[in-house]
C-alpha positions as CSV (number, residue, x, y, z in Angstrom):
1,M,-28.2,55.1,-38.4
2,A,-29.5,58.6,-38.3
3,R,-32.2,58.4,-40.9
4,H,-34.5,56.0,-42.7
5,W,-33.2,54.7,-46.0
6,L,-34.7,54.6,-49.5
7,I,-34.6,51.9,-52.2
8,E,-32.2,54.2,-54.1
9,D,-29.7,54.0,-51.2
10,L,-29.3,50.3,-51.2
11,A,-26.9,48.1,-53.2
12,V,-26.2,44.4,-53.2
13,G,-23.4,43.7,-50.7
14,Q,-24.3,46.4,-48.2
15,R,-24.2,45.2,-44.6
16,F,-25.9,46.4,-41.5
17,T,-25.0,45.4,-37.9
18,W,-26.0,46.1,-34.3
19,R,-25.3,44.5,-30.9
20,R,-27.7,43.6,-28.1
21,S,-27.3,41.9,-24.7
22,I,-30.2,39.7,-23.7
23,T,-31.5,40.0,-20.2
24,H,-33.8,37.8,-18.0
25,E,-36.4,40.5,-18.2
26,D,-36.2,40.4,-22.1
27,I,-37.1,36.7,-21.9
28,L,-40.0,37.3,-19.4
29,A,-41.3,40.3,-21.5
30,T,-41.3,38.2,-24.6
31,V,-43.2,35.4,-22.8
32,R,-45.8,38.0,-21.6
33,L,-46.1,39.6,-25.0
34,T,-46.4,36.4,-27.0
35,G,-48.1,34.2,-24.4
36,D,-45.5,31.5,-25.2
37,Q,-45.5,29.6,-21.8
38,G,-43.3,26.8,-23.1
39,G,-41.4,25.2,-20.2
40,Y,-38.1,26.0,-21.8
41,H,-38.9,29.7,-21.2
42,V,-40.6,29.7,-17.8
43,D,-39.6,26.6,-15.8
44,E,-35.8,26.5,-15.1
45,A,-35.9,22.9,-13.7
46,F,-37.8,21.7,-16.9
47,A,-35.3,23.6,-19.2
48,R,-32.4,21.9,-17.4
49,R,-34.0,18.4,-17.7
50,A,-34.4,19.1,-21.4
51,G,-30.7,19.7,-21.7
52,F,-30.4,23.5,-21.5
53,R,-28.2,25.4,-18.9
54,T,-31.2,27.4,-17.8
55,L,-34.2,29.2,-19.4
56,I,-33.8,29.9,-23.1
57,A,-35.1,32.9,-25.0
58,P,-38.3,32.3,-27.1
59,G,-37.6,32.1,-30.9
60,L,-39.6,35.2,-31.5
61,L,-37.2,37.2,-29.3
62,Q,-34.3,36.0,-31.3
63,G,-36.2,36.6,-34.6
64,S,-37.3,40.1,-33.6
65,L,-33.7,41.2,-33.3
66,A,-33.4,41.6,-37.0
67,T,-36.5,43.8,-37.1
68,K,-34.6,46.6,-35.3
69,L,-32.3,46.9,-38.4
70,G,-35.3,46.6,-40.7
71,G,-37.0,49.5,-38.8
72,D,-33.9,51.6,-39.0
73,L,-34.0,51.2,-42.7
74,N,-37.8,51.6,-43.1
75,F,-38.0,48.1,-44.5
76,L,-41.6,46.6,-44.7
77,A,-41.2,42.9,-44.6
78,R,-43.4,40.6,-46.7
79,E,-41.6,37.3,-46.0
80,M,-39.3,36.3,-43.3
81,A,-37.7,32.9,-42.7
82,Y,-35.6,31.9,-39.7
83,Q,-33.5,28.9,-38.7
84,F,-32.8,28.7,-34.9
85,L,-29.5,26.9,-34.5
86,K,-28.5,27.3,-30.9
87,P,-30.3,28.4,-27.7
88,V,-30.0,32.0,-26.5
89,Y,-29.7,32.7,-22.7
90,A,-30.0,35.7,-20.5
91,G,-26.6,37.3,-20.4
92,D,-25.7,36.4,-24.0
93,D,-24.2,39.3,-26.0
94,L,-25.5,39.0,-29.6
95,E,-24.4,40.6,-32.9
96,V,-27.1,40.9,-35.5
97,S,-26.2,41.5,-39.1
98,F,-27.7,41.4,-42.5
99,E,-26.6,42.0,-46.0
100,V,-28.5,43.2,-49.0
101,V,-28.6,40.2,-51.5
102,A,-31.1,41.6,-54.0
103,V,-32.5,45.0,-55.0
104,E,-35.4,45.3,-57.5
105,R,-35.8,49.0,-57.8
106,E,-38.7,48.9,-60.2
107,K,-40.7,46.9,-57.6
108,N,-39.3,48.7,-54.5
109,R,-38.3,45.3,-53.3
110,V,-35.2,44.2,-51.4
111,T,-34.0,40.9,-50.0
112,F,-31.7,40.6,-47.0
113,Q,-30.1,37.6,-45.4
114,G,-28.2,37.5,-42.2
115,G,-28.0,36.1,-38.8
116,V,-27.2,36.4,-35.1
117,I,-23.9,35.4,-33.5
118,N,-23.3,35.1,-29.8
119,Q,-20.4,36.2,-27.7
120,A,-18.6,32.8,-28.4
121,G,-18.8,33.5,-32.1
122,E,-21.5,30.8,-32.6
123,Q,-24.2,31.3,-35.1
124,V,-27.5,31.1,-33.2
125,V,-30.0,32.2,-35.9
126,T,-30.0,32.7,-39.6
127,F,-32.7,34.5,-41.5
128,R,-33.8,35.8,-44.9
129,A,-36.3,38.5,-45.5
130,T,-37.9,40.0,-48.6
131,G,-40.0,43.2,-48.6
132,Y,-40.4,46.8,-49.6
133,M,-38.4,50.0,-49.3
134,P,-39.8,53.5,-49.9
135,R,-38.8,55.6,-53.0
136,A,-37.5,59.2,-52.8
137,D,-40.7,60.6,-54.2
138,W,-42.7,59.2,-51.2
139,G,-40.6,61.4,-48.9
140,V,-38.7,60.1,-45.9
141,P,-40.6,59.5,-42.7
142,V,-39.6,61.4,-39.6
143,K,-38.0,59.2,-36.9
144,P,-39.3,59.6,-33.4
145,G,-37.1,61.2,-30.8
146,P,-35.5,59.3,-28.0
147,A,-38.0,57.5,-25.7
């Protein structure tokens, strides 16, 4: 997406998608950022005893994947709900997608629903988010250049 979107640009049924591979460093960075020191994320032996292959990604890492699309659109979330269905591991290739399910132009409000699918085609997360989009008369914010 080359620009931020406006409420006038959206219609029910529009779909947005992106892909991301999860790395071990992503998991560690999320643990550092959130302080989530749960054994599932930091102790490989514990994670295995709990039934996982190895360390799993914290839920907030999985949940944050949808915010990339929201940021591309200039969506300001007010409510977000997630369901975590399967673990995510370092090395997983994920496809994140969401669809516009409601647009209330008079309130600048939009609702998206979507999810995350891993490389095996398994749904690992579902989510729904409601929030606000800018109108044309607010102007379109300038996107930062490449980091």
